[in-house]
Each structure stands twice: as structure tokens, then as C-alpha cells.
C-alpha positions as CSV (number, residue, x, y, z in Angstrom):
1,M,34.0,54.3,59.3
2,I,31.9,52.8,62.2
3,K,28.4,54.2,62.6
4,V,26.8,54.3,66.0
5,L,23.2,55.3,66.9
6,F,22.0,56.0,70.4
7,V,18.3,55.4,71.0
8,C,15.9,56.3,73.8
9,M,12.1,57.0,73.8
10,G,11.8,60.6,72.8
11,N,15.3,61.6,71.8
12,I,15.4,64.7,74.1
13,C,17.2,63.4,77.3
14,R,19.2,60.2,77.3
15,S,20.1,59.5,73.7
16,P,21.1,63.1,72.8
17,T,23.2,63.2,76.0
18,A,24.9,60.0,74.8
19,E,25.4,61.5,71.3
20,G,26.9,64.7,72.6
21,I,29.2,63.1,75.2
22,F,30.3,60.4,72.9
23,R,31.1,63.0,70.1
24,H,33.2,64.9,72.7
25,F,35.1,61.7,73.7
26,L,35.7,60.9,70.0
27,R,37.2,64.4,69.4
28,Q,39.4,64.0,72.5
29,K,40.8,60.7,71.1
30,G,41.1,62.0,67.5
31,L,38.5,59.5,66.3
32,D,35.8,61.8,65.2
33,G,36.7,61.2,61.5
34,R,36.5,57.4,61.9
35,V,33.2,57.1,63.9
36,E,29.8,58.6,62.9
37,V,27.4,59.3,65.7
38,D,23.7,60.1,65.8
39,S,20.7,59.6,68.1
40,A,17.0,59.0,67.7
41,G,13.9,58.1,69.6
42,T,11.6,55.1,69.3
43,H,8.6,57.5,69.5
44,G,8.1,60.7,67.5
45,Y,6.8,62.8,70.4
46,H,9.5,65.5,70.1
47,V,10.6,65.4,66.4
48,G,12.6,68.6,65.5
49,E,12.9,69.7,69.1
50,S,16.2,70.5,71.0
51,P,17.1,68.3,73.9
52,D,15.2,69.0,77.1
53,P,16.5,72.3,78.8
54,R,17.4,70.3,81.9
55,T,19.4,67.9,79.9
56,Q,21.2,70.8,78.2
57,R,21.9,72.6,81.5
58,A,23.3,69.4,83.1
59,A,25.5,68.7,80.0
60,A,26.7,72.3,79.7
61,A,27.7,72.3,83.4
62,R,30.2,69.5,82.5
63,G,31.4,71.1,79.2
64,Y,29.1,69.3,76.7
65,D,27.2,71.2,74.1
66,L,23.9,69.6,73.0
67,S,22.4,72.7,71.5
68,N,22.7,71.6,67.8
69,I,21.0,68.2,68.3
70,R,17.4,67.8,67.2
71,A,15.1,65.0,68.0
72,R,14.1,62.5,65.4
73,K,12.4,59.2,65.3
74,V,14.4,56.1,64.5
75,A,13.6,54.8,61.0
76,P,13.8,51.2,59.7
77,E,16.7,52.2,57.4
78,D,18.7,53.3,60.4
79,L,18.9,49.6,61.4
80,E,20.6,48.9,58.1
81,Y,22.8,52.1,58.0
82,F,24.2,52.0,61.5
83,D,26.7,49.3,62.5
84,L,25.8,49.6,66.2
85,V,22.4,50.7,67.6
86,L,22.5,51.2,71.3
87,A,19.3,51.4,73.4
88,M,19.2,53.2,76.7
89,D,16.8,50.7,78.2
90,Q,15.2,47.3,77.7
91,N,11.8,48.7,76.5
92,N,13.5,50.7,73.7
93,L,15.6,47.7,72.8
94,E,12.5,45.6,72.4
95,V,10.9,48.2,70.1
96,L,14.1,48.1,68.0
97,Q,14.1,44.3,68.0
98,R,10.5,44.3,66.7
99,M,11.6,46.7,63.9
100,C,14.8,45.0,63.0
101,P,15.2,42.3,60.3
102,P,16.6,39.1,61.9
103,E,19.8,39.3,59.9
104,L,20.7,42.7,61.5
105,A,19.7,41.8,65.1
106,N,23.4,41.6,66.1
107,R,23.7,45.4,65.7
108,L,21.3,46.0,68.6
109,R,22.3,46.1,72.3
110,L,22.0,48.0,75.5
111,F,24.4,50.9,75.8
112,M,25.2,50.1,79.4
113,T,26.9,46.8,78.4
114,Y,29.9,49.0,77.9
115,A,29.9,50.5,81.4
116,K,32.8,49.7,83.7
117,N,31.7,51.4,86.9
118,F,27.9,50.9,86.8
119,D,26.3,47.5,87.1
120,D,23.0,48.9,85.8
121,D,21.7,47.5,82.5
122,E,19.7,50.6,81.7
123,V,20.1,54.4,81.7
124,P,17.1,55.6,83.7
125,D,14.8,58.2,82.1
126,P,15.2,61.4,84.0
127,F,12.3,63.2,82.3
128,Y,9.7,62.9,85.1
129,G,12.1,63.0,88.0
130,L,14.0,65.6,89.9
131,G,17.0,67.5,88.5
132,H,19.6,65.1,89.9
133,G,18.5,62.4,87.5
134,F,20.1,64.3,84.6
135,D,23.5,64.3,86.4
136,L,23.2,60.6,87.0
137,V,22.5,60.1,83.3
138,I,25.6,62.0,82.5
139,D,27.7,59.9,84.9
140,M,26.3,56.7,83.4
141,V,26.8,57.9,79.8
142,E,30.4,59.0,80.5
143,D,31.2,55.6,82.0
144,A,29.6,53.6,79.1
145,S,31.1,55.9,76.5
146,T,34.6,55.2,77.9
147,G,34.0,51.5,77.5
148,L,32.5,51.9,74.0
149,I,35.5,54.1,73.0
150,Q,37.8,51.3,74.2
151,A,36.0,48.7,72.2
152,L,36.0,50.8,69.1
153,C,39.7,51.6,69.5
154,E,40.4,47.9,69.6
155,R,38.4,47.4,66.4
156,L,39.9,50.4,64.6
157,S,43.4,49.4,65.5
158,A,42.7,45.9,64.1
159,G,41.6,47.6,60.9
160,D,38.1,46.3,61.3
161,D,36.0,49.5,60.7
162,K,32.9,47.6,59.5
163,S,32.6,45.1,62.3
164,V,29.2,44.9,63.9
165,K,30.3,42.6,66.6
166,I,31.6,45.4,68.8
167,S,31.2,44.2,72.4
168,R,32.9,44.9,75.7
169,S,34.4,41.4,75.7
170,D,36.0,41.7,72.3
């Protein structure tokens, strides 16, 4: 089993969106039993809370249910447990890098490295913006999730479930 963790700042907008959409894509591909998915925030502002209502509304409008997700703060043991830890932006990646033992640093990367249609390196935080930002986040997450699924399928078909060198170019 390959274990993937999505990380943003508060775990109520971007990373739960990624978790929910990616789970949906895994079910569609019949991979939900081979890939474990979770999300967390680098800060504990919203621990125990559901995703932002605007996030949930935007996701529900596209058929994604985020209602069972609860915010949590990323823990040091997550960096050992998860094979791939995907940050939504550079700031959160840097927080993860400071937490991470050097021997596990190859597990960390930006989620948008898997995108095929967006050139952006980061998923923008929609929390303080207008409502359309939540739709943009979903567009970006769908795109990067498609690329990540493709990378994981290549690894799984090669029988390499434990590989941590899962990249778009693999």
C-alpha cells in the first residue's frame, strides 16, 4: 500500500479538498484499497473542525463529499508513516522540511508537480478571497490528482507499492 498525505496550513480548505477529490479518483480507478490517503495542516488552528463551508459547497457542487473529514495538525510521525507528503504551497513545504529528518526528505514535494494543465507550483489559499477561489482550487486539485494517479498506477503496475520516489517524470 502507498500512503499519501496532503498538507496545507489549516487543513480546512486545500488539503481536505485534495484528500476528498483524490479518494474519489482512487475509487473510480479501483485503487482505493491500494492507496491510503489523509490530509493535515502545518498549523493547529482548526483541529477537529470540518472543512470550511465554502470548500464543502464548492466540492459538493462537483460531486465530492468532504463532510467526514476533520482537520488535524501534521505530526512528526506522519513524515515516517506516509510515503508521499504533498504540500499545497512552498511555505507549507518549508515547514515540513524543517520538521523532516534528512533521510525522509525525498518524501516531501509540492502537489502541483503532478499537474498537467496548470503551470502553477502552488495551490492558492482561497480562505480570504472571494468564492471563485474555491472553484479554482478544485480545478487545480483535479488536474494534479489526475497526474498523481497516473504516477501511482505506474508504480503499482510495476509492483513497487513502497516506492517513495513517485514523481511525474517516473
